[in-house]
N, CA, C and O atoms as a MOPAC input file, in Angstrom:
PM7 MOZYME 1SCF
protein

 N     -9.14800 1   -12.14200 1   -12.11600 1
 C     -9.06800 1   -12.15500 1   -10.67000 1
 C     -9.19300 1   -13.59900 1   -10.18600 1
 O    -10.07100 1   -14.34300 1   -10.62200 1
 N     -8.30100 1   -13.97300 1    -9.28300 1
 C     -8.33600 1   -15.31600 1    -8.70700 1
 C     -9.52200 1   -15.43200 1    -7.75500 1
 O     -9.75900 1   -14.53600 1    -6.94500 1
 N    -10.25500 1   -16.51700 1    -7.84900 1
 C    -11.43700 1   -16.70400 1    -7.01000 1
 C    -11.16100 1   -17.61800 1    -5.81500 1
 O    -12.01900 1   -17.78000 1    -4.94700 1
 N     -9.96600 1   -18.21800 1    -5.76800 1
 C     -9.56400 1   -19.00400 1    -4.61300 1
 C     -8.07900 1   -18.75100 1    -4.36700 1
 O     -7.37700 1   -18.24200 1    -5.24100 1
 N     -7.60700 1   -19.10800 1    -3.18100 1
 C     -6.23300 1   -18.81500 1    -2.79600 1
 C     -5.23000 1   -19.62300 1    -3.61700 1
 O     -5.37500 1   -20.83100 1    -3.80200 1
 N     -4.21500 1   -18.92100 1    -4.10100 1
 C     -3.08300 1   -19.52600 1    -4.80400 1
 C     -1.81400 1   -18.91200 1    -4.23700 1
 O     -1.84400 1   -17.81800 1    -3.67400 1
 N     -0.71000 1   -19.60900 1    -4.38500 1
 C      0.59000 1   -19.06800 1    -3.97400 1
 C      1.48800 1   -19.00600 1    -5.21100 1
 O      1.63100 1   -19.98800 1    -5.93900 1
 N      2.08400 1   -17.84900 1    -5.43000 1
 C      3.01100 1   -17.66000 1    -6.53600 1
 C      4.41400 1   -17.86000 1    -5.96400 1
 O      4.84800 1   -17.10300 1    -5.09600 1
 N      5.11200 1   -18.86900 1    -6.44700 1
 C      6.44000 1   -19.20000 1    -5.94400 1
 C      7.55900 1   -18.66900 1    -6.83000 1
 O      8.68600 1   -18.48800 1    -6.36700 1
 N      7.25400 1   -18.41700 1    -8.10100 1
 C      8.31200 1   -18.06700 1    -9.04300 1
 C      7.81100 1   -17.04100 1   -10.05200 1
 O      6.69300 1   -17.13500 1   -10.55700 1
 N      8.65000 1   -16.07600 1   -10.32800 1
 C      8.40600 1   -15.10500 1   -11.38700 1
 C      9.51200 1   -15.28100 1   -12.42100 1
 O     10.69300 1   -15.31200 1   -12.07400 1
 N      9.13500 1   -15.39400 1   -13.67100 1
 C     10.11900 1   -15.59300 1   -14.72200 1
 C      9.89900 1   -14.57000 1   -15.82700 1
 O      8.78800 1   -14.44500 1   -16.34300 1
 N     10.96200 1   -13.82700 1   -16.20000 1
 C     10.79500 1   -12.83300 1   -17.25300 1
 C     10.62200 1   -13.49200 1   -18.61600 1
 O     11.22500 1   -14.52200 1   -18.91600 1
 N      9.79100 1   -12.87200 1   -19.41800 1
 C      9.62000 1   -13.27800 1   -20.81100 1
 C      9.98800 1   -12.03800 1   -21.62000 1
 O      9.17000 1   -11.13400 1   -21.79100 1
 N     11.21500 1   -12.00200 1   -22.11200 1
 C     11.73200 1   -10.83100 1   -22.79900 1
 C     11.64400 1   -11.05500 1   -24.29800 1
 O     12.09400 1   -12.07900 1   -24.81200 1
 N     11.05900 1   -10.08700 1   -24.99600 1
 C     10.94100 1   -10.15900 1   -26.44500 1
 C     12.32400 1   -10.32000 1   -27.05800 1
 O     13.25400 1    -9.59800 1   -26.69700 1
 N     12.46200 1   -11.25800 1   -27.97700 1
 C     13.72600 1   -11.53300 1   -28.63800 1
 C     14.35500 1   -10.24200 1   -29.15000 1
 O     13.66300 1    -9.41600 1   -29.74500 1
 N     15.61400 1   -10.06300 1   -28.93600 1
 C     16.40400 1    -8.89300 1   -29.35300 1
 C     16.10700 1    -7.63900 1   -28.53900 1
 O     16.62300 1    -6.57100 1   -28.86900 1
 N     15.29400 1    -7.73100 1   -27.48900 1
 C     14.99800 1    -6.56000 1   -26.65700 1
 C     15.56800 1    -6.70800 1   -25.24700 1
 O     15.06900 1    -6.08100 1   -24.31200 1
 N     16.58700 1    -7.51500 1   -25.08500 1
 C     17.14500 1    -7.77800 1   -23.75800 1
 C     17.61300 1    -6.48400 1   -23.10100 1
 O     17.41100 1    -6.30300 1   -21.90000 1
 N     18.22700 1    -5.59100 1   -23.84900 1
 C     18.69100 1    -4.32600 1   -23.26300 1
 C     17.60200 1    -3.26000 1   -23.27400 1
 O     17.70200 1    -2.28700 1   -22.52700 1
 N     16.58400 1    -3.40600 1   -24.08000 1
 C     15.50800 1    -2.42100 1   -24.15000 1
 C     14.64600 1    -2.44900 1   -22.89600 1
 O     14.36300 1    -1.40100 1   -22.31600 1
 N     14.22800 1    -3.62800 1   -22.47600 1
 C     13.42600 1    -3.76300 1   -21.25000 1
 C     14.39500 1    -3.67000 1   -20.07600 1
 O     14.91400 1    -4.68400 1   -19.61000 1
 N     14.63400 1    -2.45600 1   -19.60400 1
 C     15.65400 1    -2.20100 1   -18.58800 1
 C     15.33100 1    -2.88300 1   -17.27000 1
 O     16.17300 1    -3.58800 1   -16.71500 1
 N     14.13000 1    -2.68400 1   -16.76800 1
 C     13.72300 1    -3.40700 1   -15.56400 1
 C     12.21400 1    -3.56700 1   -15.52600 1
 O     11.46600 1    -2.82900 1   -16.16700 1
 N     11.79400 1    -4.55800 1   -14.75100 1
 C     10.37500 1    -4.87200 1   -14.58200 1
 C     10.10100 1    -4.93700 1   -13.08400 1
 O     10.83400 1    -5.58900 1   -12.34000 1
 N      9.04700 1    -4.26200 1   -12.64800 1
 C      8.62400 1    -4.32100 1   -11.25200 1
 C      7.17000 1    -4.76600 1   -11.18500 1
 O      6.35700 1    -4.38200 1   -12.02600 1
 N      6.84900 1    -5.56800 1   -10.19300 1
 C      5.47500 1    -5.99700 1    -9.94300 1
 C      5.07100 1    -5.43800 1    -8.58700 1
 O      5.74700 1    -5.66500 1    -7.58300 1
 N      3.95800 1    -4.70200 1    -8.56600 1
 C      3.44200 1    -4.08600 1    -7.34500 1
 C      2.12200 1    -4.73800 1    -6.95500 1
 O      1.32000 1    -5.10000 1    -7.81600 1
 N      1.90200 1    -4.88700 1    -5.64700 1
 C      0.60000 1    -5.27600 1    -5.12000 1
 C     -0.18000 1    -3.99300 1    -4.87600 1
 O      0.35900 1    -3.03200 1    -4.32800 1
 N     -1.43800 1    -3.97200 1    -5.27800 1
 C     -2.26500 1    -2.77500 1    -5.15400 1
 C     -3.28700 1    -2.95300 1    -4.03400 1
 O     -3.85300 1    -4.03200 1    -3.86000 1
 N     -3.51300 1    -1.89200 1    -3.28700 1
 C     -4.51900 1    -1.91000 1    -2.23600 1
 C     -5.91400 1    -2.01200 1    -2.81000 1
 O     -6.13400 1    -1.74100 1    -3.99000 1
 N     -6.85000 1    -2.40300 1    -1.97600 1
 C     -8.23600 1    -2.53700 1    -2.42300 1
 C     -8.79300 1    -1.18400 1    -2.87000 1
 O     -8.59200 1    -0.16600 1    -2.20700 1
 N     -9.47800 1    -1.19500 1    -3.97700 1
 C    -10.13800 1     0.00200 1    -4.50300 1
 C    -11.17700 1    -0.44600 1    -5.51500 1
 O    -10.98500 1    -1.44700 1    -6.20500 1
 N    -12.26100 1     0.28000 1    -5.60500 1
 C    -13.29300 1    -0.09000 1    -6.56400 1
 C    -12.89200 1     0.31300 1    -7.97800 1
 O    -13.32800 1    -0.31100 1    -8.94700 1
 N    -12.07100 1     1.34200 1    -8.10500 1
 C    -11.64900 1     1.81000 1    -9.42600 1
 C    -10.14800 1     2.02700 1    -9.39600 1
 O     -9.63800 1     2.73100 1    -8.52400 1
 N     -9.44100 1     1.43400 1   -10.33400 1
 C     -8.01300 1     1.67600 1   -10.50000 1
 C     -7.78000 1     2.23100 1   -11.89000 1
 O     -8.52600 1     1.91200 1   -12.81500 1
 N     -6.76300 1     3.05000 1   -12.05000 1
 C     -6.46900 1     3.58700 1   -13.38200 1
 C     -5.98900 1     2.48600 1   -14.30500 1
 O     -5.54300 1     1.43400 1   -13.84800 1
 N     -6.07700 1     2.72200 1   -15.58000 1
 C     -5.58300 1     1.76200 1   -16.55400 1
 C     -4.73000 1     2.50700 1   -17.55800 1
 O     -4.68600 1     3.73800 1   -17.56100 1
 N     -4.06300 1     1.76400 1   -18.39700 1
 C     -3.25300 1     2.39100 1   -19.42400 1
 C     -1.79200 1     2.43800 1   -19.04400 1
 O     -1.31500 1     1.61700 1   -18.26000 1
 N     -1.08200 1     3.40200 1   -19.60300 1
 C      0.35300 1     3.51400 1   -19.37700 1
 C      0.68200 1     4.86900 1   -18.78300 1
 O     -0.09700 1     5.81700 1   -18.88400 1
 N      1.85100 1     4.94500 1   -18.15900 1
 C      2.30800 1     6.19500 1   -17.55700 1
 C      3.80200 1     6.09800 1   -17.33700 1
 O      4.41800 1     5.09000 1   -17.68500 1
 N      4.39400 1     7.14000 1   -16.76200 1
 C      5.81300 1     7.14600 1   -16.47800 1
 C      6.13700 1     6.14100 1   -15.37800 1
 O      5.28100 1     5.77900 1   -14.57200 1
 N      7.39600 1     5.69900 1   -15.36500 1
 C      7.85100 1     4.75600 1   -14.34200 1
 C      7.99300 1     5.43100 1   -12.99000 1
 O      7.93600 1     6.65500 1   -12.87800 1
 N      8.17800 1     4.61300 1   -11.97300 1
 C      8.43200 1     5.03300 1   -10.60000 1
 C      7.26300 1     5.77600 1    -9.97200 1
 O      7.47600 1     6.67800 1    -9.16200 1
 N      6.04100 1     5.42200 1   -10.32400 1
 C      4.87900 1     5.96100 1    -9.64300 1
 C      4.65200 1     7.44000 1    -9.81000 1
 O      4.15600 1     8.09200 1    -8.89000 1
 N      5.00200 1     7.99700 1   -10.96700 1
 C      4.83000 1     9.42500 1   -11.19600 1
 C      3.36100 1     9.84500 1   -11.18200 1
 O      3.05000 1    10.98600 1   -10.84100 1
 N      2.46000 1     8.94400 1   -11.54700 1
 C      1.03600 1     9.24700 1   -11.59700 1
 C      0.41800 1     8.96000 1   -10.23000 1
 O      0.43500 1     7.81100 1    -9.78600 1
 N     -0.13200 1     9.98100 1    -9.54300 1
 C     -0.71200 1     9.74600 1    -8.21600 1
 C     -1.91000 1     8.79600 1    -8.23100 1
 O     -2.27500 1     8.25400 1    -7.18800 1
 N     -2.53300 1     8.58400 1    -9.40500 1
 C     -3.64100 1     7.63900 1    -9.49500 1
 C     -3.19300 1     6.20900 1    -9.16200 1
 O     -4.01700 1     5.36900 1    -8.79900 1
 N     -1.90000 1     5.93600 1    -9.28400 1
 C     -1.38700 1     4.60200 1    -9.00100 1
 C     -0.87100 1     4.48000 1    -7.56700 1
 O     -0.15100 1     3.53000 1    -7.25900 1
 N     -1.21600 1     5.40400 1    -6.69900 1
 C     -0.70700 1     5.41400 1    -5.32500 1
 C     -1.08900 1     4.15200 1    -4.55500 1
 O     -0.38300 1     3.76300 1    -3.62400 1
 N     -2.18000 1     3.51500 1    -4.92300 1
 C     -2.59800 1     2.28600 1    -4.24200 1
 C     -1.67700 1     1.11500 1    -4.56200 1
 O     -1.72300 1     0.08500 1    -3.88900 1
 N     -0.84100 1     1.26900 1    -5.58800 1
 C      0.06000 1     0.19800 1    -6.01700 1
 C      1.48000 1     0.55300 1    -5.58500 1
 O      2.29000 1     1.00300 1    -6.39600 1
 N      1.77400 1     0.34700 1    -4.29700 1
 C      3.06500 1     0.80800 1    -3.78900 1
 C      3.91800 1    -0.30000 1    -3.17800 1
 O      5.08500 1    -0.06100 1    -2.86500 1
 N      3.38500 1    -1.48000 1    -3.00100 1
 C      4.14000 1    -2.56900 1    -2.38600 1
 C      4.81800 1    -3.39800 1    -3.47400 1
 O      4.14900 1    -4.09400 1    -4.23800 1
 N      6.15600 1    -3.32300 1    -3.54100 1
 C      6.89000 1    -4.09100 1    -4.54600 1
 C      6.87400 1    -5.56700 1    -4.15700 1
 O      7.24000 1    -5.93000 1    -3.04000 1
 N      6.44700 1    -6.40700 1    -5.08800 1
 C      6.39600 1    -7.85000 1    -4.86800 1
 C      7.68100 1    -8.49300 1    -5.37700 1
 O      8.29600 1    -9.30300 1    -4.68300 1
 N      8.07900 1    -8.13300 1    -6.58300 1
 C      9.28500 1    -8.69600 1    -7.19100 1
 C      9.78700 1    -7.72500 1    -8.25000 1
 O      9.01100 1    -6.96500 1    -8.82900 1
 N     11.08000 1    -7.75800 1    -8.49300 1
 C     11.67200 1    -6.92500 1    -9.52600 1
 C     12.64600 1    -7.72600 1   -10.36000 1
 O     13.21900 1    -8.71600 1    -9.90300 1
 N     12.82200 1    -7.28500 1   -11.58000 1
 C     13.77000 1    -7.92500 1   -12.49200 1
 C     14.53600 1    -6.81100 1   -13.17800 1
 O     13.93900 1    -5.93700 1   -13.80600 1
 N     15.87300 1    -6.84000 1   -13.05900 1
 C     16.66600 1    -5.85300 1   -13.76700 1
 C     17.33600 1    -6.52000 1   -14.96300 1
 O     17.30300 1    -7.74200 1   -15.10700 1
 N     17.94000 1    -5.70300 1   -15.81100 1
 C     18.55400 1    -6.21600 1   -17.03800 1
 C     19.54000 1    -7.32700 1   -16.71300 1
 O     20.41000 1    -7.15900 1   -15.85800 1
 N     19.40900 1    -8.44400 1   -17.38000 1
 C     20.31200 1    -9.56300 1   -17.20100 1
 C     19.87600 1   -10.59700 1   -16.18200 1
 O     20.40300 1   -11.70900 1   -16.17700 1
 N     18.93700 1   -10.26500 1   -15.32500 1
 C     18.49400 1   -11.22000 1   -14.30600 1
 C     17.47800 1   -12.18300 1   -14.90900 1
 O     16.62200 1   -11.80000 1   -15.70700 1
 N     17.59900 1   -13.42500 1   -14.50700 1
 C     16.65700 1   -14.42700 1   -14.98900 1
 C     15.50300 1   -14.54000 1   -14.00100 1
 O     15.09300 1   -13.53400 1   -13.42100 1
 N     14.98400 1   -15.71200 1   -13.80400 1
 C     13.80900 1   -15.90400 1   -12.95100 1
 C     14.13200 1   -15.65600 1   -11.47700 1
 O     15.28800 1   -15.69100 1   -11.05500 1
 N     13.06400 1   -15.40400 1   -10.70700 1
 C     13.18500 1   -15.25400 1    -9.26100 1
 C     12.24900 1   -16.25500 1    -8.61300 1
 O     11.05500 1   -16.28700 1    -8.90900 1
 N     12.80000 1   -17.07100 1    -7.72600 1
 C     11.98700 1   -18.03200 1    -6.99000 1
 C     12.12700 1   -17.73000 1    -5.50100 1
 O     13.23500 1   -17.56500 1    -4.99100 1
 N     10.99500 1   -17.66000 1    -4.81700 1
 C     11.02400 1   -17.42000 1    -3.38000 1
 C     11.76100 1   -18.56400 1    -2.68800 1
 O     11.62300 1   -19.71400 1    -3.10300 1
 N     12.53900 1   -18.27800 1    -1.64700 1
 C     13.21700 1   -19.35300 1    -0.90800 1
 C     12.19500 1   -20.29800 1    -0.27400 1
 O     11.05000 1   -19.91800 1    -0.02800 1
 N     12.62500 1   -21.52600 1    -0.01700 1
 C     11.73200 1   -22.52500 1     0.58100 1
 C     11.14400 1   -22.05300 1     1.91000 1
 O     10.01800 1   -22.41200 1     2.25500 1
 N     11.90900 1   -21.24600 1     2.65800 1
 C     11.43700 1   -20.76300 1     3.96200 1
 C     10.34300 1   -19.70300 1     3.82900 1
 O      9.59300 1   -19.46000 1     4.77400 1
 N     10.25500 1   -19.08400 1     2.67300 1
 C      9.29000 1   -17.99200 1     2.47400 1
 C      7.90200 1   -18.55800 1     2.19200 1
 O      7.75500 1   -19.68200 1     1.71200 1
 N      6.91300 1   -17.76900 1     2.49600 1
 C      5.52600 1   -18.18900 1     2.27400 1
 C      5.07300 1   -17.92400 1     0.84600 1
 O      3.91500 1   -18.17900 1     0.51400 1
 N      5.95300 1   -17.42300 1     0.00200 1
 C      5.63700 1   -17.06000 1    -1.37900 1
 C      4.68000 1   -15.87300 1    -1.39600 1
 O      4.52800 1   -15.18400 1    -0.38800 1
 N      4.04800 1   -15.63600 1    -2.51100 1
 C      3.15200 1   -14.50000 1    -2.66700 1
 C      1.74300 1   -15.03500 1    -2.83800 1
 O      1.47300 1   -15.79900 1    -3.76400 1
 N      0.85800 1   -14.64300 1    -1.96200 1
 C     -0.49400 1   -15.17400 1    -1.94100 1
 C     -1.43400 1   -14.30000 1    -2.76400 1
 O     -1.39400 1   -13.07300 1    -2.67400 1
 N     -2.27900 1   -14.94300 1    -3.56600 1
 C     -3.33900 1   -14.23700 1    -4.29800 1
 C     -4.63300 1   -15.02100 1    -4.13300 1
 O     -4.61100 1   -16.23400 1    -3.92700 1
 N     -5.74700 1   -14.32800 1    -4.22400 1
 C     -7.05100 1   -14.98200 1    -4.22600 1
 C     -7.77900 1   -15.05200 1    -2.90100 1
 O     -8.98700 1   -15.28800 1    -2.88100 1
 N     -7.07700 1   -14.85200 1    -1.78800 1
 C     -7.74400 1   -14.85100 1    -0.48400 1
 C     -8.30100 1   -13.44500 1    -0.22500 1
 O     -7.80700 1   -12.47600 1    -0.80100 1
 N     -9.31600 1   -13.32300 1     0.62600 1
 C     -9.94900 1   -12.02000 1     0.85300 1
 C     -8.98800 1   -10.92500 1     1.31000 1
 O     -9.21200 1    -9.75600 1     0.99400 1
 N     -7.93500 1   -11.25900 1     2.03600 1
 C     -6.99300 1   -10.26000 1     2.54700 1
 C     -5.82600 1   -10.00700 1     1.59700 1
 O     -4.99500 1    -9.14100 1     1.87000 1
 N     -5.74600 1   -10.74200 1     0.48800 1
 C     -4.67500 1   -10.55600 1    -0.49700 1
 C     -4.96500 1    -9.34400 1    -1.38900 1
 O     -6.11000 1    -8.90100 1    -1.48400 1
 N     -3.93300 1    -8.81300 1    -2.03700 1
 C     -4.16600 1    -7.69600 1    -2.96300 1
 C     -5.15600 1    -8.09700 1    -4.05200 1
 O     -5.11100 1    -9.21300 1    -4.56900 1
 N     -6.04700 1    -7.17200 1    -4.39100 1
 C     -7.01300 1    -7.43600 1    -5.45200 1
 C     -6.40600 1    -7.26000 1    -6.82900 1
 O     -6.81600 1    -7.91600 1    -7.78600 1
 N     -5.42400 1    -6.37000 1    -6.92900 1
 C     -4.85600 1    -6.01800 1    -8.21600 1
 C     -3.33800 1    -6.06200 1    -8.15600 1
 O     -2.73500 1    -5.90500 1    -7.09500 1
 N     -2.73800 1    -6.27700 1    -9.31400 1
 C     -1.29200 1    -6.26500 1    -9.47600 1
 C     -0.97500 1    -5.27600 1   -10.58600 1
 O     -1.65500 1    -5.24100 1   -11.61200 1
 N      0.05400 1    -4.47800 1   -10.37600 1
 C      0.50300 1    -3.54000 1   -11.41000 1
 C      1.85300 1    -4.01800 1   -11.93100 1
 O      2.76000 1    -4.30100 1   -11.14900 1
 N      1.98300 1    -4.10500 1   -13.23800 1
 C      3.23600 1    -4.47200 1   -13.88900 1
 C      3.85200 1    -3.20100 1   -14.45500 1
 O      3.22000 1    -2.49300 1   -15.23900 1
 N      5.09300 1    -2.91400 1   -14.05400 1
 C      5.79400 1    -1.73000 1   -14.54200 1
 C      7.02000 1    -2.19400 1   -15.31200 1
 O      7.88300 1    -2.87800 1   -14.76300 1
 N      7.09400 1    -1.82300 1   -16.58300 1
 C      8.26200 1    -2.12800 1   -17.40500 1
 C      8.86400 1    -0.79900 1   -17.83600 1
 O      8.19900 1     0.00900 1   -18.48500 1
 N     10.12000 1    -0.57400 1   -17.47700 1
 C     10.81500 1     0.65300 1   -17.87400 1
 C     11.79200 1     0.31200 1   -18.98800 1
 O     12.52500 1    -0.67400 1   -18.91700 1
 N     11.78600 1     1.14000 1   -20.00500 1
 C     12.58800 1     0.89400 1   -21.19500 1
 C     13.74400 1     1.87200 1   -21.27700 1
 O     13.64900 1     3.01400 1   -20.82800 1
 N     14.84400 1     1.40000 1   -21.86300 1
 C     16.01700 1     2.23400 1   -22.10100 1
 C     16.47500 1     2.01100 1   -23.52800 1
 O     17.15100 1     1.02600 1   -23.82600 1
 N     16.11000 1     2.91500 1   -24.40000 1
 C     16.51100 1     2.85100 1   -25.80300 1
 C     17.70000 1     3.79100 1   -25.99800 1
 O     17.57700 1     4.84600 1   -26.62100 1
 N     18.85100 1     3.39200 1   -25.45600 1
 C     20.03900 1     4.24400 1   -25.48200 1
 C     20.52900 1     4.51600 1   -26.90100 1
 O     21.12700 1     5.56100 1   -27.15800 1
 N     20.28500 1     3.59600 1   -27.81700 1
 C     20.74000 1     3.77400 1   -29.19600 1
 C     19.72800 1     4.53200 1   -30.04300 1
 O     19.95000 1     4.74800 1   -31.23500 1
 N     18.59700 1     4.94400 1   -29.42100 1
 C     17.55700 1     5.71600 1   -30.11500 1
 C     17.08500 1     5.03400 1   -31.40500 1
 O     16.88500 1     5.68700 1   -32.42900 1
 N     16.91500 1     3.72800 1   -31.33700 1
 C     16.46100 1     2.97400 1   -32.49200 1
 C     14.96300 1     3.21600 1   -32.70700 1
 O     14.17800 1     3.07100 1   -31.77000 1
 N     14.56200 1     3.58000 1   -33.91500 1
 C     13.13600 1     3.84700 1   -34.17100 1
 C     12.34400 1     2.55900 1   -34.37900 1
 O     12.90100 1     1.53300 1   -34.77100 1
 N     11.05000 1     2.62200 1   -34.11500 1
 C     10.12400 1     1.54600 1   -34.45900 1
 C     10.24300 1     0.28100 1   -33.63700 1
 O      9.81300 1    -0.77900 1   -34.09100 1
 N     10.80600 1     0.35100 1   -32.45400 1
 C     10.91800 1    -0.85700 1   -31.63600 1
 C      9.55700 1    -1.21000 1   -31.04100 1
 O      8.81400 1    -0.33500 1   -30.59600 1
 N      9.24800 1    -2.48500 1   -31.03900 1
 C      8.00100 1    -2.99400 1   -30.45800 1
 C      8.38300 1    -4.03700 1   -29.42500 1
 O      9.26900 1    -4.85900 1   -29.66100 1
 N      7.71200 1    -4.00400 1   -28.27700 1
 C      8.06000 1    -4.91900 1   -27.21000 1
 C      6.80800 1    -5.53000 1   -26.61200 1
 O      5.78200 1    -4.86300 1   -26.48200 1
 N      6.89500 1    -6.79900 1   -26.24900 1
 C      5.79900 1    -7.46700 1   -25.55300 1
 C      6.34600 1    -8.26900 1   -24.37100 1
 O      5.81300 1    -9.32400 1   -24.02600 1
 N      7.40700 1    -7.76100 1   -23.75900 1
 C      8.01400 1    -8.43200 1   -22.61100 1
 C      7.06400 1    -8.42800 1   -21.42600 1
 O      6.12100 1    -7.63800 1   -21.37300 1
 N      7.31800 1    -9.30600 1   -20.48900 1
 C      6.49900 1    -9.38000 1   -19.28800 1
 C      7.05600 1   -10.41100 1   -18.32600 1
 O      8.23000 1   -10.77300 1   -18.40300 1
 N      6.20700 1   -10.88500 1   -17.41600 1
 C      6.58600 1   -11.91100 1   -16.44100 1
 C      5.60800 1   -13.05500 1   -16.51400 1
 O      5.74300 1   -14.03000 1   -15.77500 1

């Protein structure tokens, strides 16, 4: 958790080598204040109601897209101030269309 205000200007995907098509899309959500948030993994698109506090999309990355940088006119994404989101949820949805067994992924932003 950030203890002072920071501004995030750029999000850049880090895709595991050879998994460019596997990591179909990545979404980053800002989560509302809560003393307890769920952890672990679940289905994409907010299927688990425990993640209802994480509904504001901050940035998304679909297959083939590189980094995203906020325009100069934008205020960027603020973290660390008392009114900023306390938590961020990272959602990575996978598409293994070729049904390849044993794939391991550590992609992220």
